[in-house]
Every structure is written in C-alpha cells, then in structure tokens.
TORBAMI-573384 format. One record per residue (C-alpha): x, y, z; chain. Coordinates in Angstrom, 1 decimal. Layout:
<rs>
R       c1       c2       c3   c
R        X        Y        Z   A
...
</rs>
This chain:
<rs>
R       c1       c2       c3   c
R     18.8     -7.6     -1.4   A
R     19.1     -3.8     -0.4   A
R     15.7     -3.3     -1.7   A
R     14.3     -5.9      0.3   A
R     15.7     -4.4      3.7   A
R     14.9     -1.0      2.7   A
R     11.4     -1.7      2.0   A
R     11.0     -3.5      5.5   A
R     12.8     -0.5      7.3   A
R     10.9      2.4      5.7   A
R      7.6      0.8      6.1   A
R      8.4      0.0      9.8   A
R      9.5      3.7     10.2   A
R      6.6      5.2      8.5   A
R      4.2      3.1     10.4   A
R      5.7      4.1     13.7   A
R      5.7      7.8     12.6   A
R      2.0      7.3     11.8   A
R      1.3      5.9     15.4   A
R      3.3      8.7     17.0   A
R      1.6     11.4     15.1   A
R     -1.8     10.3     15.8   A
R     -2.8     13.5     17.5   A
R     -2.5     15.4     14.3   A
R     -4.4     13.1     11.9   A
R     -6.4     11.0     14.3   A
R     -9.5     13.0     13.6   A
R     -9.5     11.5     10.2   A
R     -7.6      8.1     10.6   A
R     -8.7      6.6     14.0   A
R    -10.9      3.5     13.7   A
R    -13.3      3.4     16.5   A
R    -14.5      0.5     18.4   A
R    -18.2      0.7     17.3   A
R    -19.3     -1.5     14.5   A
R    -20.3     -5.1     13.6   A
R    -16.6     -6.2     12.8   A
R    -15.0     -4.0     15.4   A
R    -12.7     -6.3     17.6   A
R    -10.3     -3.8     18.9   A
R    -10.7     -2.2     22.3   A
R     -9.1      1.3     21.8   A
R     -9.4      3.7     18.7   A
R     -6.5      3.0     16.4   A
R     -5.3      4.7     13.2   A
R     -6.3      2.5     10.2   A
R     -3.8      4.0      7.6   A
R     -1.1      1.5      7.6   A
R     -1.4      1.1      4.0   A
R      0.5      4.5      3.6   A
R      3.4      3.0      5.4   A
R      3.6      0.1      2.9   A
R      3.1      2.1      0.0   A
R      5.9      4.6      1.0   A
R      8.1      1.6      1.6   A
R      7.6      0.1     -1.8   A
R      8.1      3.4     -3.6   A
R     11.0      4.5     -1.9   A
R     12.8      1.1     -2.2   A
R     12.1      0.9     -5.8   A
R     15.1      3.1     -6.6   A
R     17.4      0.1     -5.4   A
R     15.7     -2.3     -7.6   A
R     17.6     -3.6    -10.6   A
R     16.3     -3.0    -14.2   A
R     14.9     -6.5    -14.8   A
R     12.9     -6.5    -11.7   A
R     11.9     -2.8    -12.2   A
R     10.2     -3.7    -15.6   A
R      7.7     -5.8    -13.5   A
R      7.6     -3.6    -10.3   A
R      6.9     -0.1    -11.7   A
R      4.0     -1.2    -13.8   A
R      2.6     -3.0    -11.0   A
R      2.9      0.0     -8.5   A
R      1.3      2.3    -11.1   A
R     -1.6     -0.1    -11.7   A
R     -2.3     -0.3     -7.9   A
R     -3.0      3.3     -7.5   A
R     -6.8      3.1     -8.0   A
R     -7.2      0.3     -5.6   A
R     -5.0      2.0     -3.1   A
R     -6.4      5.4     -3.4   A
R    -10.1      4.6     -3.1   A
R     -9.2      2.1     -0.1   A
R     -7.4      5.1      1.5   A
R    -10.4      7.4      0.9   A
R    -12.8      4.7      2.7   A
R    -10.2      4.8      5.6   A
R    -10.5      8.6      5.8   A
R    -14.1      9.1      5.2   A
R    -15.9      5.9      5.7   A
R    -18.2      6.8      2.9   A
R    -17.0      4.9     -0.2   A
R    -19.1      2.1     -1.0   A
R    -18.5     -1.5     -1.5   A
R    -19.3     -1.3     -5.1   A
R    -16.9      1.7     -5.7   A
R    -14.1      0.1     -4.2   A
R    -14.7     -3.1     -6.1   A
R    -14.8     -1.0     -9.4   A
R    -11.5      0.6     -8.3   A
R     -9.8     -2.7     -7.8   A
R    -11.1     -4.1    -11.3   A
R     -9.6     -0.6    -12.7   A
R     -6.2     -1.6    -11.1   A
R     -6.3     -5.0    -12.7   A
R     -7.3     -3.6    -16.1   A
R     -4.5     -1.1    -16.0   A
R     -2.0     -3.8    -14.9   A
R     -3.0     -5.5    -18.3   A
R     -2.8     -2.6    -20.6   A
R      0.5     -1.3    -19.0   A
R      2.1     -4.6    -19.1   A
R      0.4     -6.5    -22.1   A
R     -0.2     -9.5    -19.8   A
R     -3.6    -10.9    -19.0   A
R     -4.6    -14.4    -17.3   A
R     -4.8    -16.7    -20.2   A
R     -3.5    -19.9    -18.4   A
R     -6.4    -20.7    -15.8   A
R     -5.7    -24.6    -16.4   A
R     -9.5    -24.8    -17.6   A
R     -9.1    -25.6    -21.3   A
R    -12.4    -24.1    -22.5   A
R    -11.8    -20.8    -20.6   A
R     -8.1    -20.6    -22.1   A
R     -9.7    -21.0    -25.3   A
R    -12.1    -18.2    -24.8   A
R     -9.2    -15.9    -23.3   A
R     -7.3    -16.1    -26.6   A
R     -9.7    -13.1    -27.2   A
R     -7.7    -10.4    -25.4   A
R    -10.8     -8.3    -24.3   A
R    -12.1    -11.4    -22.4   A
R     -8.9    -12.2    -20.7   A
R     -8.6     -8.6    -19.5   A
R    -12.1     -8.6    -18.1   A
R    -11.3    -12.0    -16.4   A
R     -8.1    -10.7    -15.0   A
R     -9.7     -7.5    -13.8   A
R    -12.4     -9.5    -12.0   A
R    -10.0    -12.0    -10.5   A
R     -7.7     -9.2     -9.1   A
R    -10.5     -7.4     -7.7   A
R    -11.8    -10.6     -6.0   A
R     -8.4    -11.5     -4.5   A
R     -8.0     -7.8     -3.3   A
R    -11.3     -7.6     -1.7   A
R    -10.9    -11.2     -0.2   A
R     -7.6     -9.6      1.6   A
R     -9.8     -7.0      2.9   A
R    -12.6     -9.4      4.3   A
R    -10.0    -11.3      6.2   A
R     -8.6     -8.2      7.8   A
R    -10.3     -8.6     11.0   A
R     -7.7     -9.3     13.7   A
R     -4.1     -7.7     14.3   A
R     -1.7     -9.2     11.8   A
R     -4.3    -11.6     10.1   A
R     -4.2    -10.0      6.6   A
R     -0.8     -8.7      6.5   A
R      0.7    -12.0      8.0   A
R     -1.4    -13.9      5.6   A
R      0.0    -11.9      2.7   A
R      3.4    -12.3      3.8   A
R      3.0    -16.1      3.7   A
R      1.2    -16.3      0.3   A
R      3.7    -14.0     -1.2   A
R      6.5    -16.0      0.3   A
R      4.9    -19.1     -1.4   A
R      4.7    -17.5     -4.7   A
R      8.3    -16.1     -4.4   A
R      9.6    -19.6     -3.8   A
R      7.4    -21.1     -6.7   A
R      8.9    -18.5     -8.9   A
R     12.5    -19.1     -7.8   A
R     12.1    -22.8     -8.3   A
R     11.1    -22.1    -11.7   A
R     14.3    -20.0    -12.1   A
R     12.2    -16.6    -12.4   A
R     14.3    -14.5    -10.2   A
R     12.4    -11.3    -11.2   A
R      8.9    -12.3     -9.8   A
R     10.8    -14.2     -6.8   A
R     12.4    -10.7     -5.9   A
R      9.2     -8.7     -6.5   A
R      7.3    -11.1     -4.2   A
R     10.1    -10.8     -1.6   A
R     10.2     -7.1     -1.6   A
R      6.5     -6.8     -0.9   A
R      6.5     -9.5      1.6   A
R      9.5     -7.7      3.3   A
R      7.4     -4.3      3.4   A
R      4.5     -6.0      5.0   A
R      6.8     -7.5      7.5   A
R      7.8     -4.0      8.4   A
R      4.2     -3.1      9.0   A
R      3.6     -6.3     10.8   A
R      6.1     -5.5     13.1   A
R      4.1     -2.4     14.5   A
R      0.8     -4.0     14.2   A
R      1.2     -7.5     15.6   A
R      0.3     -8.5     18.3   A
R     -0.8     -5.2     20.0   A
R     -2.5     -3.4     17.2   A
R     -1.1     -0.1     17.3   A
R     -1.9      0.5     13.8   A
R     -4.3     -1.2     11.3   A
R     -3.7     -2.0      7.8   A
R     -6.9     -0.3      6.6   A
R     -8.6     -0.7      3.2   A
R     -6.0      1.0      1.5   A
R     -3.4     -1.4      2.7   A
R     -5.6     -4.4      2.2   A
R     -6.4     -3.4     -1.4   A
R     -2.8     -2.5     -2.1   A
R     -1.4     -5.9     -0.8   A
R     -4.4     -7.9     -2.3   A
R     -4.0     -6.5     -5.6   A
R     -0.2     -7.1     -5.7   A
R     -0.7    -10.7     -4.6   A
R     -3.2    -11.1     -7.3   A
R     -1.0     -9.7    -10.1   A
R      1.9    -12.0     -8.8   A
R     -0.8    -14.9     -9.4   A
R     -1.2    -13.7    -13.0   A
R      2.6    -13.2    -13.7   A
R      3.8    -16.8    -12.6   A
R      1.3    -18.7    -14.7   A
R      1.8    -16.4    -17.9   A
R      5.6    -16.8    -17.5   A
R      5.6    -20.3    -16.8   A
R      3.0    -22.4    -18.7   A
R      3.5    -25.4    -16.8   A
R      2.1    -23.8    -13.7   A
R     -1.5    -23.1    -14.3   A
R     -4.1    -20.7    -12.3   A
R     -5.1    -23.7    -10.4   A
R     -1.9    -23.6     -8.4   A
R     -2.4    -19.8     -7.7   A
R     -5.8    -20.6     -6.6   A
R     -4.4    -22.9     -4.1   A
R     -1.9    -20.5     -2.7   A
R     -5.0    -18.1     -2.2   A
R     -7.4    -20.8     -0.9   A
R     -8.0    -19.2      2.5   A
R     -9.0    -15.8      1.6   A
R    -11.0    -17.1     -1.5   A
R    -12.9    -19.7      0.4   A
R    -13.6    -17.2      3.1   A
R    -15.3    -14.9      0.5   A
R    -17.3    -17.9     -1.2   A
R    -18.7    -18.9      2.3   A
R    -19.4    -15.2      3.2   A
R    -21.5    -14.5      0.2   A
R    -23.4    -17.8      0.5   A
R    -24.0    -17.2      4.4   A
R    -25.2    -13.7      3.7   A
R    -27.6    -14.6      0.9   A
R    -29.1    -17.2      2.9   A
R    -29.9    -14.8      5.8   A
R    -33.0    -12.8      5.2   A
R    -32.4     -9.1      4.9   A
R    -28.8     -9.5      4.2   A
R    -26.7     -8.7      1.0   A
R    -23.2    -10.0      0.1   A
R    -21.4     -6.9      0.9   A
R    -22.9     -6.6      4.4   A
R    -20.4     -7.1      7.2   A
R    -21.0     -9.7     10.0   A
R    -18.9    -11.4     12.9   A
R    -19.3    -15.0     11.5   A
R    -16.2    -15.3      9.6   A
R    -13.8    -18.2     10.5   A
R    -11.5    -15.9     12.2   A
R    -14.4    -14.4     14.4   A
R    -15.4    -17.9     15.4   A
R    -11.4    -19.0     16.2   A
R    -11.4    -15.8     18.4   A
R    -14.7    -16.6     20.2   A
R    -14.6    -20.4     20.5   A
R    -10.8    -21.0     20.8   A
R     -8.8    -18.0     21.9   A
R    -11.1    -16.6     24.3   A
R    -11.7    -19.9     25.9   A
R     -8.0    -21.0     26.3   A
R     -6.9    -17.5     27.3   A
R     -9.7    -15.8     29.0   A
R     -7.6    -13.7     31.5   A
R     -5.0    -12.2     29.2   A
R     -5.2     -8.5     27.8   A
R     -8.1     -8.3     25.0   A
R     -5.3     -6.7     22.7   A
R     -3.4    -10.0     23.0   A
R     -6.4    -12.3     22.6   A
R     -6.9    -10.3     19.4   A
R     -3.4    -10.9     18.2   A
R     -3.4    -14.5     19.3   A
R     -6.3    -15.3     16.7   A
R     -4.1    -14.5     13.6   A
R     -1.2    -17.3     14.3   A
R     -3.9    -19.9     14.3   A
R     -5.6    -18.5     11.2   A
R     -1.9    -18.2      9.5   A
R     -2.0    -22.2      9.6   A
R     -4.9    -22.2      7.3   A
R     -2.9    -20.1      4.9   A
R      0.4    -21.9      5.2   A
R     -1.0    -25.5      4.6   A
R     -2.5    -25.1      1.2   A
R      0.5    -22.9      0.3   A
R      3.0    -25.7      1.1   A
R      0.9    -28.2     -1.0   A
R      0.7    -25.8     -4.0   A
R      4.5    -25.5     -3.8   A
R      4.9    -29.3     -3.5   A
R      2.7    -30.1     -6.5   A
R      2.8    -26.8     -8.4   A
R      3.1    -28.4    -11.9   A
R      0.6    -31.3    -11.1   A
R     -2.9    -30.1    -12.0   A
R     -4.7    -33.2    -10.6   A
R     -3.1    -33.1     -7.3   A
R     -3.4    -29.2     -7.0   A
R     -7.4    -29.4     -7.9   A
R     -7.6    -32.4     -5.2   A
R     -5.7    -30.2     -2.8   A
R     -8.0    -27.4     -3.1   A
R    -11.2    -29.6     -2.8   A
R     -9.5    -31.1      0.4   A
R     -8.8    -27.7      2.1   A
R    -12.3    -26.5      1.0   A
R    -13.9    -29.4      2.9   A
R    -11.5    -29.0      5.7   A
R    -12.5    -25.5      6.0   A
R    -16.1    -26.5      6.0   A
R    -15.7    -29.1      8.7   A
R    -13.9    -26.9     10.9   A
R    -16.4    -23.9     10.3   A
R    -19.4    -26.0     11.1   A
R    -17.9    -27.6     14.2   A
R    -17.0    -24.1     15.7   A
R    -20.1    -22.7     14.7   A
R    -22.2    -25.2     16.4   A
R    -19.9    -25.6     19.4   A
R    -19.1    -29.1     18.4   A
R    -15.4    -28.5     18.7   A
R    -13.6    -30.5     21.7   A
R    -13.3    -29.5     24.5   A
R    -15.7    -26.5     23.8   A
R    -19.2    -26.4     25.6   A
R    -22.0    -23.9     25.4   A
</rs>
C-alpha cells in the first residue's frame, strides 16, 4: 500500500511544481489556445506525463518483488511511447505516424522483455494463428498502440483522459483481484493512484494537461494490463478487455470512419466532432451557460466518465461469460451511436437549434 500512496503523492507534488515553475519551461511546454481541438481559455503546460512517470519510477522502490517482476518490464517498455509523446509536447513536430510507431515499439518491447504476447483473444481462429509467436507479438504491438492512441484521442477536456484511465485501471484491478491475481491488481492500483495525483491538479480547472507523453504512457500501461490478465487467466478473454476499454476504442473507430467519409480529411486529422466535443457544446454549455469556461470544460468529463464506467461494470459482472461480454460490447456500441447521432443532429431533449 505504501507504493500506492507514494505514487499519488509524488505525482501530485511534481505536477504542482511543473505548474509553479512554468515561467522557466513555459516557452517549450505551454499549450496555446489556437487549434482545431483547443478547448481551453488560457495557455497551459501540457507536460503532466512527466509527473506521472516520476511518480511511477520513484514509487517502484516500495514495490514488493512479485509485483516488481511485472512493473519494471512494463515501465522499461513504456519509454519509447512516453518519450516520443513528450517530444511532441515540446516540439509539436512529431507526426502521428511516428508516434504510432513509437507506441508499437513499446508493445513489442513489452513482449520481448516479458515473454508474453496476446494469444487469448477469444476468437478461436485468431488464437490458433497466434500460436505462431511473431504474429502474436505483431498483434500485441498493434493493439497496444491502438489503445494508447485512443487514450490520446479522448484527451480533449480537463480530467477526461486521466479520469477515464483511473476508471478502466480500477476495473481491471478489481477483475484481477477477483481472480486471485494480487500482482496485476496492485500494478493497476498503483498506476491508477498516480493518475489520481495528476487528476487532483488537472481537474476541474485545467492547471496542467496530460499531454501526449502522459496519454501514451497511461494508454500503453492500460493496454499492457489488458494483455496480462487474459494471458494469466485463460477463463477471461480479450473480449472482456475490449469491453473495459469500449469508450476510447469505439471513439477511435467512429473518428476514423467520420474522417474517411469527409472529403479532404484523413484518419489522423483532428476535428471537433468527437462525442466529448458534442457533450460540451450541446449539453454542458446549454445547462451551464453562465459559469467560468474552465468549469464548463471540467464539467464535460464526469458525463463522459459514465460512458467509461458503464461497460466496465458490465465487464466485471460477466468477465468469464464471452457471449454476454460480446452482447455488452454490441449494446454499448449501439448506445454510443444513438447518443452521438442525437447530439450531432440536435435531437436530444430539451436542446434546440
């Protein structure tokens, strides 16, 4: 438990130090208010990932050996994803493709260091193919990169991405604990605790942002936990892990589909038509038009957290029932689509044009 409190306290402290020292690093770290997806009112440091990484590294000295066997390889493998995300935070010149390759590299390193790759997807013919180790590693690298980038995509409002990761990691931790896997449960709890330390500075006022470095770091760790649980407990398949991560992954699929259908757009091009943007514009600004814009920004996240928590609860309740898990994923996909369409077309009571 000491590692849990240490991770949270150190992350919180470092995040505040980054906020207070912005006059020294702001030239490189400040995120300005100009851009398609900029929803904040004042330039804000976007290097919160540094605080989370420092919190995780320094808390590792308090981790017992059986947890460290999982924790240390995970942190080592996360370095490419974190560093290239951090370079983007400082330079704004790292392409989407380069960052995608960096997160895939982290996934590959995790497989090579640990000797574990996803071979329990719950899809029989895929699992048969993944007996061939290189294919399993390739799939794991692609899947971890996908989830890491999904966490970055939903990082649009104060607390949205970090809060979502806290919820998903907590669900994974509870699932691991219910399976008797204290090591994975503790790993998830430590990372969730570090994220909570950051969230205390970030939400609701947005004093510091997670940044690409932080989003890729948390996204990679979330993805790797989703690999560890099915591989250590065959009764739980990749379908359960997909349901835990339903909100960010569905958001990615819809974003790609939306951009491919818009002339002149490509999948990596940012826009302001994500579900969280629509909730902000159609719901929060409608019901809270007079409050501080920073609070309007922050109020968007708790609504979105409900979209994270609901499939997570379903995944925990039916974790070893593949049929109900698949039905749950289909249900939440349809629910997402219904809510998205209604918000996008102003058919959400009591909203008007």
